[in-house]
Backbone bond lengths (Angstrom), bond angles and torsions (degrees), N, CA, C in turn:
res aa  C-N    CA-C-N  psi(-1)  N-CA   C-N-CA  omega(-1)  CA-C   N-CA-C  phi
1 M - - - 1.409 - - 1.516 109.63 -
2 T 1.332 118.36 142.04 1.439 121.82 176.83 1.514 112.31 -130.20
3 L 1.254 117.19 152.55 1.469 123.27 175.24 1.503 109.83 -117.70
4 R 1.320 116.17 151.27 1.492 119.51 176.48 1.530 108.37 -110.12
5 K 1.307 114.08 128.13 1.488 120.93 179.54 1.494 108.78 -134.20
6 K 1.361 116.28 115.05 1.473 121.54 177.62 1.550 110.84 53.29
7 G 1.311 114.82 43.81 1.443 119.58 176.53 1.516 116.79 82.96
8 A 1.336 117.22 -4.29 1.456 120.09 -177.95 1.525 109.52 -108.59
9 L 1.286 115.76 148.34 1.480 121.05 175.87 1.483 110.45 -90.80
10 I 1.326 116.82 129.66 1.467 121.92 -178.25 1.547 105.68 -115.33
11 S 1.314 117.66 119.17 1.417 121.19 -177.97 1.540 111.98 -82.18
12 E 1.304 115.65 137.22 1.499 120.26 175.23 1.530 109.13 -106.35
13 H 1.306 116.95 14.28 1.444 120.69 -178.32 1.542 108.02 -68.73
14 H 1.322 116.44 130.00 1.465 121.39 176.29 1.513 109.23 -114.93
15 P 1.344 117.26 110.39 1.480 117.99 -177.46 1.539 111.15 -67.07
16 V 1.309 114.70 154.92 1.472 120.07 177.55 1.519 107.63 -72.95
17 V 1.315 116.09 128.36 1.486 120.52 -179.37 1.507 109.88 -63.21
18 M 1.326 116.60 137.39 1.457 122.09 -178.31 1.542 109.33 -58.79
19 K 1.325 116.40 140.02 1.431 121.64 170.75 1.550 110.08 -109.05
20 I 1.303 117.79 144.94 1.449 120.49 -172.91 1.483 113.03 -71.14
21 K 1.333 117.59 -34.13 1.458 121.50 -175.66 1.544 111.27 -56.26
22 N 1.335 113.68 128.28 1.474 122.50 177.74 1.507 114.10 72.01
23 R 1.328 118.29 3.15 1.450 120.04 174.59 1.544 110.44 -80.48
24 V 1.308 116.67 150.76 1.477 120.05 177.29 1.490 108.92 -100.37
25 V 1.309 116.74 124.51 1.474 122.85 -175.53 1.528 110.10 -124.11
26 L 1.335 116.05 121.97 1.471 120.41 172.60 1.499 108.59 -95.76
27 I 1.328 115.93 124.65 1.451 122.75 176.88 1.502 108.30 -116.29
28 T 1.330 117.46 109.82 1.463 120.30 175.68 1.520 108.94 -75.86
29 G 1.306 115.73 144.89 1.478 116.98 -174.51 1.524 112.19 65.40
30 G 1.350 116.28 33.14 1.438 118.80 -173.14 1.517 115.33 -88.76
31 G 1.301 118.31 6.98 1.457 118.86 -178.65 1.517 115.55 -92.20
32 R 1.337 114.98 -14.15 1.463 117.41 -174.89 1.525 110.66 -136.95
33 R 1.313 115.99 161.57 1.441 124.67 169.56 1.559 112.17 48.58
34 I 1.311 118.35 -132.69 1.462 121.59 -173.84 1.549 108.30 -59.10
35 G 1.311 117.83 -41.67 1.468 119.25 -177.52 1.504 112.63 -58.91
36 A 1.338 116.54 -38.08 1.478 120.33 179.43 1.529 111.22 -68.09
37 F 1.327 115.54 -41.52 1.464 117.96 176.10 1.515 112.29 -61.31
38 L 1.315 115.24 -40.34 1.460 121.52 176.64 1.550 111.39 -60.26
39 A 1.309 114.15 -46.69 1.482 117.82 -177.46 1.535 110.61 -61.79
40 L 1.297 115.50 -43.68 1.493 118.96 179.92 1.494 113.11 -63.15
41 E 1.324 116.53 -47.59 1.474 119.95 -176.43 1.544 111.79 -68.06
42 L 1.340 116.00 -42.42 1.455 118.84 179.69 1.552 110.53 -63.57
43 A 1.318 115.14 -41.35 1.451 119.10 177.96 1.547 110.20 -64.22
44 R 1.331 116.31 -41.94 1.473 118.97 178.82 1.515 111.45 -59.71
45 R 1.307 118.17 -30.44 1.450 123.13 177.95 1.529 115.55 -86.63
46 G 1.328 113.85 5.04 1.436 118.86 174.10 1.519 118.24 101.46
47 A 1.358 117.12 3.10 1.447 119.68 178.23 1.530 109.09 -74.59
48 K 1.338 113.24 154.67 1.469 119.19 170.38 1.512 105.63 -97.52
49 V 1.313 115.61 115.10 1.451 121.99 -168.98 1.532 113.59 -102.50
50 V 1.321 114.10 132.33 1.456 118.70 173.52 1.529 107.13 -113.48
51 I 1.321 116.04 120.45 1.455 123.14 -174.77 1.509 110.33 -98.79
52 G 1.352 116.44 115.46 1.463 120.04 177.14 1.498 109.68 -92.47
53 A 1.362 115.34 143.39 1.459 119.37 -178.88 1.513 108.47 -157.81
54 N 1.339 115.49 162.51 1.426 122.35 173.51 1.543 109.36 -132.47
55 A 1.323 117.81 -79.06 1.430 121.83 -178.15 1.539 110.56 -71.09
56 S 1.360 117.09 -28.12 1.465 120.48 -175.55 1.516 111.64 -102.00
57 R 1.322 116.33 47.15 1.444 121.17 -175.27 1.561 110.76 -63.58
58 S 1.314 116.37 -44.32 1.476 118.23 -176.40 1.519 110.76 -66.12
59 E 1.359 115.92 -35.01 1.455 117.58 177.58 1.515 110.89 -68.93
60 A 1.322 116.76 -37.54 1.486 120.66 178.57 1.505 110.02 -62.61
61 E 1.329 116.99 -44.87 1.469 121.34 -179.78 1.504 110.30 -63.62
62 A 1.337 117.90 -38.49 1.433 121.72 -179.10 1.540 110.53 -68.96
63 K 1.348 116.98 -36.05 1.454 121.36 177.31 1.524 111.13 -68.92
64 A 1.307 116.19 -41.00 1.486 120.32 177.68 1.500 109.72 -62.33
65 A 1.325 116.98 -42.42 1.471 121.48 -179.75 1.541 109.85 -64.20
66 E 1.317 115.54 -40.21 1.497 119.56 178.85 1.537 110.01 -61.93
67 I 1.345 116.85 -40.99 1.439 120.50 179.90 1.556 109.58 -64.92
68 R 1.301 116.11 -44.51 1.473 118.80 -179.67 1.539 112.96 -65.74
69 R 1.336 116.00 -34.90 1.471 117.58 177.69 1.562 111.06 -66.36
70 A 1.327 114.80 -29.09 1.479 118.55 178.83 1.528 111.82 -83.68
71 G 1.342 117.64 3.02 1.437 120.28 178.14 1.499 116.27 97.28
72 G 1.338 116.54 2.35 1.432 122.18 179.21 1.514 114.02 -88.04
73 E 1.312 117.10 -179.41 1.451 122.04 178.30 1.505 109.04 -120.25
74 A 1.322 115.87 127.98 1.465 120.15 -179.70 1.512 110.86 -155.05
75 Q 1.342 114.02 143.41 1.483 121.36 175.81 1.546 107.29 -133.39
76 C 1.300 115.89 164.19 1.483 121.01 178.42 1.540 107.71 -117.15
77 V 1.336 113.43 149.50 1.461 120.96 169.41 1.521 106.71 -135.22
78 F 1.305 117.27 144.95 1.421 121.56 -172.93 1.518 112.94 -125.96
79 G 1.332 116.86 142.15 1.440 119.57 176.26 1.505 109.97 173.29
80 D 1.337 115.00 160.26 1.488 123.90 179.38 1.522 108.10 -90.59
81 L 1.316 118.30 109.01 1.458 121.71 -176.14 1.538 112.99 -68.61
82 A 1.309 117.61 -6.68 1.475 118.47 173.31 1.502 111.70 -73.00
83 K 1.335 117.30 -11.66 1.443 123.14 -178.33 1.542 111.13 -110.57
84 P 1.308 118.04 113.58 1.481 119.64 -178.42 1.533 114.44 -52.50
85 A 1.304 116.54 -36.92 1.474 118.66 179.18 1.537 110.41 -60.89
86 A 1.312 115.82 -39.78 1.497 120.41 179.96 1.538 107.95 -67.05
87 C 1.297 117.90 -41.23 1.486 121.47 178.49 1.554 109.66 -57.77
88 R 1.318 115.64 -48.12 1.457 118.09 179.47 1.543 111.83 -60.80
89 R 1.348 113.96 -42.08 1.465 118.65 -176.10 1.532 110.69 -65.50
90 I 1.353 118.75 -46.84 1.469 118.61 -175.27 1.508 110.61 -68.14
91 V 1.314 119.11 -30.92 1.495 119.75 175.48 1.503 109.87 -66.20
92 R 1.348 116.48 -45.10 1.445 118.64 -179.89 1.528 111.00 -64.24
93 Q 1.298 117.92 -38.72 1.453 121.48 178.35 1.526 111.00 -66.53
94 A 1.313 117.57 -37.41 1.441 121.16 175.58 1.497 110.81 -61.24
95 H 1.338 116.58 -42.37 1.459 120.33 178.56 1.531 110.98 -64.99
96 E 1.350 116.00 -40.07 1.454 120.05 -178.83 1.550 111.82 -69.47
97 A 1.326 116.22 -29.22 1.490 119.44 -174.86 1.513 113.05 -57.67
98 F 1.363 115.27 -41.07 1.491 118.11 179.39 1.492 113.39 -127.59
99 G 1.375 116.72 11.70 1.444 118.60 174.03 1.534 115.82 81.08
100 R 1.334 117.08 6.79 1.458 121.59 177.40 1.511 109.07 -167.76
101 L 1.329 117.48 170.23 1.422 123.63 174.63 1.516 108.29 -146.93
102 D 1.335 116.72 124.83 1.451 119.70 -176.35 1.542 113.25 -113.22
103 V 1.316 118.01 -30.82 1.463 122.03 -178.02 1.518 111.28 -138.22
104 L 1.311 117.03 134.17 1.475 122.03 169.31 1.488 108.26 -111.73
105 V 1.350 116.43 127.53 1.442 123.51 172.87 1.505 107.91 -108.51
106 N 1.308 119.32 105.55 1.462 122.56 177.88 1.538 108.07 -83.33
107 N 1.315 115.61 91.13 1.446 121.67 -173.67 1.522 113.37 -111.14
108 A 1.329 117.41 -24.59 1.467 120.68 -174.66 1.535 111.23 -58.89
109 A 1.338 116.77 138.82 1.450 120.93 179.09 1.525 109.75 -161.03
110 V 1.323 114.25 153.85 1.441 120.27 168.56 1.514 109.61 -113.18
111 F 1.295 114.11 147.11 1.483 120.21 -174.09 1.525 108.22 -148.95
112 F 1.352 114.17 115.02 1.444 117.46 176.02 1.544 108.07 -154.13
113 K 1.302 116.92 159.20 1.480 123.13 -172.92 1.536 108.43 -68.31
114 T 1.315 115.96 133.53 1.476 122.08 178.08 1.558 109.43 -137.69
115 P 1.318 116.49 76.93 1.490 118.25 -176.21 1.533 111.72 -58.41
116 F 1.291 116.33 136.59 1.467 121.36 -178.08 1.536 109.16 -61.45
117 G 1.329 115.59 138.17 1.480 121.99 -174.99 1.526 112.61 94.66
118 K 1.356 115.96 -14.83 1.463 119.06 178.79 1.535 110.44 -122.65
119 V 1.329 116.85 8.47 1.461 120.68 -178.10 1.567 109.50 -74.54
120 S 1.291 115.36 124.15 1.502 119.22 178.89 1.516 107.90 -98.27
121 E 1.328 114.45 163.43 1.460 120.03 177.35 1.515 109.52 -60.13
122 Q 1.318 117.60 -34.85 1.477 120.82 177.68 1.519 110.66 -62.94
123 D 1.372 115.38 -42.99 1.469 117.87 178.33 1.510 111.60 -60.80
124 W 1.379 114.87 -44.58 1.468 119.93 -179.07 1.512 110.12 -59.83
125 N 1.351 116.20 -52.14 1.469 120.53 -177.22 1.499 112.32 -62.03
126 A 1.311 116.82 -41.45 1.491 120.31 -177.36 1.517 109.86 -60.92
127 T 1.312 116.90 -36.98 1.452 122.38 -177.06 1.521 112.13 -80.31
128 V 1.321 116.86 -54.76 1.456 121.50 -172.92 1.523 110.54 -72.56
129 D 1.306 118.78 -34.67 1.478 121.57 -178.84 1.541 110.71 -62.00
130 V 1.311 116.97 -46.31 1.456 120.76 -177.29 1.527 109.89 -75.40
131 N 1.364 114.98 -52.60 1.456 119.07 -169.46 1.532 113.51 -70.33
132 L 1.323 118.56 -30.93 1.446 120.96 -174.56 1.525 112.28 -117.84
133 K 1.297 116.74 -55.04 1.492 118.18 -179.50 1.513 111.52 -62.45
134 G 1.323 117.48 -39.55 1.466 119.87 -179.69 1.517 111.56 -64.97
135 G 1.301 116.64 -40.10 1.462 120.60 177.28 1.523 112.29 -63.52
136 F 1.319 116.54 -39.72 1.467 119.94 177.81 1.516 113.17 -62.50
137 F 1.356 115.51 -48.68 1.436 117.13 -175.95 1.538 112.62 -74.46
138 C 1.348 118.01 -27.79 1.477 118.44 170.80 1.518 109.95 -64.85
139 A 1.302 118.25 -44.15 1.470 122.97 178.76 1.523 110.88 -61.84
140 Q 1.332 117.36 -44.34 1.456 120.58 -178.04 1.508 111.12 -61.98
141 E 1.352 116.88 -39.64 1.454 119.49 179.05 1.528 110.19 -74.65
142 A 1.301 116.95 -41.50 1.485 121.13 -177.93 1.529 110.70 -60.70
143 A 1.344 117.90 -33.81 1.444 120.71 -178.92 1.513 112.86 -60.27
144 R 1.320 117.40 -20.83 1.449 121.97 179.27 1.539 110.14 -75.36
145 F 1.356 117.44 -22.65 1.469 119.59 -174.45 1.535 112.84 -112.85
146 L 1.291 118.94 -22.96 1.441 120.40 -176.40 1.503 110.17 -66.28
147 P 1.326 116.45 139.35 1.468 119.78 -177.39 1.559 110.73 -83.59
148 D 1.311 117.05 173.43 1.464 120.30 170.39 1.542 107.23 -55.27
149 G 1.357 116.61 129.95 1.432 118.63 -176.10 1.523 114.06 88.36
150 G 1.332 116.30 2.96 1.492 119.45 177.36 1.542 110.99 -67.80
151 K 1.307 115.57 165.07 1.449 120.19 -176.12 1.521 110.83 -131.31
152 I 1.336 115.10 141.81 1.478 122.76 166.94 1.520 106.19 -120.81
153 I 1.351 114.13 127.96 1.471 120.36 178.30 1.515 108.60 -123.07
154 N 1.356 115.28 116.97 1.449 120.84 178.88 1.504 111.23 -98.26
155 I 1.335 117.37 134.42 1.442 120.45 176.77 1.525 107.49 -94.46
156 A 1.318 115.76 106.49 1.459 121.12 -179.62 1.553 109.10 -95.40
157 D 1.280 117.97 -138.19 1.461 122.36 -179.68 1.529 108.71 -167.90
158 W 1.332 117.45 145.77 1.452 120.04 179.35 1.535 111.30 -60.78
159 S 1.352 115.27 -25.06 1.482 118.06 178.92 1.506 113.31 -69.87
160 G 1.323 117.69 -13.22 1.454 119.96 174.33 1.524 110.30 -72.73
161 I 1.293 117.82 -13.81 1.456 123.34 176.98 1.515 111.23 -104.12
162 R 1.356 116.38 -37.69 1.431 122.35 178.52 1.514 109.05 -131.54
163 P 1.336 117.82 86.65 1.457 121.49 -174.80 1.529 113.64 -61.11
164 Y 1.304 116.72 151.78 1.429 120.97 174.54 1.539 111.50 -124.01
165 V 1.322 115.98 162.07 1.455 120.55 -172.70 1.526 111.68 -71.21
166 D 1.328 114.78 160.06 1.475 125.09 175.52 1.532 113.61 72.31
167 Y 1.299 117.77 1.07 1.467 120.56 179.45 1.534 110.95 -140.09
168 L 1.339 116.88 35.28 1.478 119.42 -172.20 1.557 114.27 -61.80
169 P 1.311 118.85 -42.16 1.506 114.91 176.52 1.535 113.01 -59.66
170 Y 1.341 114.79 -38.46 1.490 117.29 177.44 1.500 110.28 -65.32
171 C 1.312 119.94 -46.65 1.479 123.12 -179.24 1.527 109.58 -60.34
172 I 1.322 117.05 -44.25 1.465 119.97 -179.06 1.540 109.88 -64.68
173 S 1.316 116.20 -39.74 1.474 117.28 179.07 1.515 111.92 -63.29
174 K 1.374 118.10 -37.32 1.443 121.58 -179.72 1.519 110.86 -74.36
175 A 1.322 117.76 -32.94 1.460 117.93 171.58 1.514 111.42 -61.71
176 G 1.324 115.41 -37.01 1.445 121.30 175.75 1.530 111.37 -63.72
177 V 1.326 117.19 -37.62 1.453 120.60 177.02 1.533 111.68 -61.69
178 I 1.317 117.03 -39.55 1.476 120.20 176.44 1.516 110.90 -65.21
179 A 1.343 117.67 -42.13 1.437 119.86 176.24 1.548 111.15 -65.80
180 L 1.274 114.51 -39.78 1.503 119.71 178.93 1.524 109.40 -60.80
181 T 1.299 117.03 -41.19 1.475 121.38 179.08 1.533 111.30 -58.67
182 R 1.303 116.75 -45.87 1.460 121.20 -178.94 1.567 109.75 -67.70
183 G 1.329 115.82 -42.73 1.453 118.41 179.55 1.502 112.57 -65.97
184 L 1.304 118.30 -43.37 1.455 120.89 177.11 1.529 111.61 -62.89
185 A 1.348 116.31 -41.03 1.433 120.73 -178.59 1.532 110.43 -58.35
186 R 1.319 116.67 -42.26 1.441 119.99 178.72 1.552 112.30 -69.26
187 T 1.335 112.44 -40.68 1.452 118.11 -175.37 1.531 113.02 -71.53
188 L 1.313 117.85 -33.68 1.458 121.69 -173.18 1.528 113.15 -99.48
189 A 1.320 117.75 -8.74 1.468 121.33 176.13 1.527 109.50 -63.29
190 P 1.322 118.65 148.04 1.507 127.91 -1.02 1.518 111.63 -92.14
191 K 1.348 119.25 4.69 1.443 120.26 -172.58 1.542 111.54 -71.93
192 I 1.306 118.04 -45.49 1.477 123.09 -172.22 1.494 110.16 -122.11
193 A 1.310 116.94 133.98 1.493 121.06 175.06 1.519 109.38 -95.08
194 V 1.311 114.64 135.61 1.464 120.43 -177.02 1.534 108.05 -127.93
195 N 1.314 115.49 122.84 1.446 121.15 -179.80 1.543 109.78 -138.33
196 A 1.295 115.64 167.19 1.473 120.45 177.96 1.511 110.72 -131.15
197 I 1.327 114.46 159.85 1.468 122.73 172.44 1.499 107.11 -126.27
198 A 1.323 114.40 129.16 1.484 121.21 -178.03 1.499 110.04 -110.56
199 P 1.333 121.22 91.34 1.397 122.75 179.14 1.545 112.43 -70.20
200 G 1.338 116.73 148.80 1.418 122.19 167.37 1.525 109.88 -97.38
201 P 1.329 118.31 -132.80 1.466 120.61 -178.55 1.559 112.19 -72.75
202 V 1.313 116.03 90.41 1.444 122.46 177.02 1.487 108.31 -131.52
203 L 1.321 118.72 129.94 1.437 122.80 -177.59 1.535 110.45 48.98
204 L 1.330 117.18 72.18 1.446 120.96 -178.10 1.521 112.32 -59.15
205 P 1.327 117.67 149.84 1.439 119.91 177.97 1.547 111.66 -55.38
206 E 1.326 114.42 145.86 1.497 119.36 -177.30 1.512 113.27 -60.26
207 D 1.339 117.82 -27.52 1.440 120.58 -174.51 1.541 114.19 -88.55
208 F 1.337 117.19 2.83 1.472 120.73 174.28 1.530 108.85 -68.58
209 D 1.346 116.77 132.44 1.484 118.69 176.95 1.541 109.32 -87.42
210 D 1.357 112.81 177.67 1.479 118.54 -177.91 1.516 113.26 -62.69
211 E 1.326 116.82 -35.81 1.426 120.63 -179.71 1.551 110.61 -64.91
212 E 1.334 114.66 -43.13 1.488 118.61 179.30 1.530 110.52 -64.53
213 K 1.317 116.45 -40.09 1.462 119.37 179.46 1.545 111.21 -65.25
214 E 1.313 115.26 -39.68 1.463 118.88 -178.65 1.536 110.06 -67.97
215 T 1.329 116.75 -36.21 1.474 120.17 178.54 1.529 108.57 -63.14
216 I 1.349 117.24 -42.95 1.453 119.08 -179.69 1.518 111.79 -63.90
217 L 1.320 116.27 -40.29 1.491 119.74 179.74 1.530 109.94 -62.47
218 R 1.343 117.10 -41.34 1.482 120.45 -179.32 1.523 111.90 -64.34
219 R 1.315 116.15 -30.76 1.447 121.00 -175.67 1.536 114.87 -94.82
220 T 1.313 114.15 3.24 1.486 121.25 -178.89 1.521 108.27 -106.04
221 P 1.347 120.31 110.59 1.465 121.47 -176.71 1.550 113.47 -52.44
222 L 1.286 120.39 -34.64 1.461 118.56 178.03 1.522 114.10 -82.30
223 A 1.348 116.02 0.26 1.465 124.66 168.53 1.523 112.38 55.28
224 R 1.305 117.13 39.60 1.439 120.88 173.20 1.544 109.65 -155.61
225 I 1.301 114.17 168.14 1.486 120.98 174.77 1.507 107.19 -92.11
226 G 1.307 117.33 139.64 1.442 120.10 176.91 1.495 113.56 -71.53
227 T 1.320 118.19 165.02 1.431 122.04 -179.06 1.565 110.04 -113.64
228 P 1.320 117.42 161.13 1.471 120.00 175.37 1.507 111.94 -53.87
229 D 1.333 118.65 -34.03 1.455 121.66 -179.11 1.505 110.31 -59.68
230 D 1.337 118.49 -33.27 1.455 118.74 -179.39 1.530 111.49 -61.60
231 I 1.293 116.16 -36.64 1.514 121.54 -179.84 1.541 108.98 -79.99
232 V 1.330 115.94 -44.96 1.459 120.02 -179.30 1.518 110.86 -56.95
233 N 1.329 118.26 -43.45 1.452 122.64 -179.25 1.510 111.14 -63.96
234 A 1.345 118.75 -36.00 1.451 122.77 177.96 1.535 109.78 -66.83
235 V 1.306 117.01 -41.43 1.469 121.18 177.37 1.534 109.71 -62.46
236 L 1.328 115.52 -45.58 1.465 119.33 176.96 1.501 112.63 -56.65
237 F 1.341 116.93 -41.15 1.443 120.70 178.27 1.518 111.99 -64.64
238 L 1.338 117.57 -41.46 1.474 120.00 -178.26 1.550 110.32 -69.08
239 I 1.336 116.06 -28.90 1.472 117.99 179.34 1.514 111.57 -77.34
240 E 1.339 116.65 -54.28 1.473 118.20 -174.13 1.523 114.87 -125.10
241 G 1.286 117.73 9.22 1.483 119.71 177.03 1.496 113.11 -91.65
242 T 1.350 118.24 -22.09 1.488 119.63 -178.55 1.509 107.50 -159.09
243 D 1.321 115.62 146.20 1.471 121.55 165.68 1.494 110.84 -116.61
244 F 1.338 116.80 17.16 1.472 120.59 -177.65 1.532 108.78 -123.23
245 M 1.279 116.48 45.77 1.467 121.66 177.69 1.529 108.11 -142.87
246 T 1.294 118.04 125.64 1.433 122.08 173.42 1.526 110.66 -155.39
247 G 1.340 116.11 146.73 1.448 121.31 -177.08 1.508 115.59 79.43
248 T 1.327 117.35 10.14 1.438 122.45 -173.57 1.495 111.83 -103.77
249 T 1.327 117.48 144.74 1.459 122.72 172.74 1.547 108.50 -112.78
250 I 1.319 114.60 121.64 1.456 121.80 179.35 1.520 107.29 -91.46
251 I 1.335 117.52 119.96 1.466 120.81 -177.21 1.511 108.07 -97.61
252 I 1.300 115.63 126.09 1.492 122.21 -178.77 1.544 104.23 -127.43
253 D 1.321 116.12 85.98 1.473 119.35 -171.30 1.516 114.32 -132.75
254 G 1.324 117.45 13.31 1.450 118.27 -179.26 1.515 115.22 64.79
255 G 1.368 115.79 11.93 1.436 120.06 179.60 1.498 114.68 96.60
256 R 1.338 118.81 10.96 1.442 121.06 -176.70 1.527 111.86 -57.22
257 L 1.324 118.33 -37.12 1.418 120.57 -175.04 1.532 114.59 -71.77
258 I 1.326 116.36 -15.07 1.475 120.77 178.47 1.539 110.38 -102.68
259 A 1.326 117.10 -3.28 1.473 118.17 -176.48 1.524 110.49 -79.05
């Protein structure tokens, strides 16, 4: 049904919200941490999961095997996201794995300490190339395959909004992911919805000591560390909870940005 207002046609068509079951989802960095939790939960809900990995290939293969043992469908694709050619290849392979591609989750990232004054060009490139450039080229290739109503979900970080010391290249790369999300949303509308999730303290790095963890707890208004479920549930919402959201960043930080 359409309405006419001041000479323009206004559509009242409401598309059917995407359902996860039988959708093909590519999760970059899907072998470890948040990506692995995402792969397991989406597969449990009936998605056909493609796990992207580079350094964590054995973990990705183990995760895919775990999904298949549980009766789900999963494949792996491998490549270095710092290289645009590899980004294009893994997206094409993900499409070929199940004959379609419905959702891209740009989750892969590198994170390591880079104290200001000691940052090398290699540090900068290693961080920004994977975290930002890789996400861009994966999205650019995925846009060729995603159907009307397809989704791109970028995993950003609260530090892209409020940077912290000793990790500036990482923070800058995640600020870029937020800008990338908005730019892609405008570019790919109305066919593809593009949104981001910006986690705060969720699954802290293994090398954080007790003092660092305690400092984070003190500075988090909800006084706890987030869980993978907090991020997984946000991804589920963006896939099948709404088809009327694009260009938005969902912040899940326990209140860090208001502290």
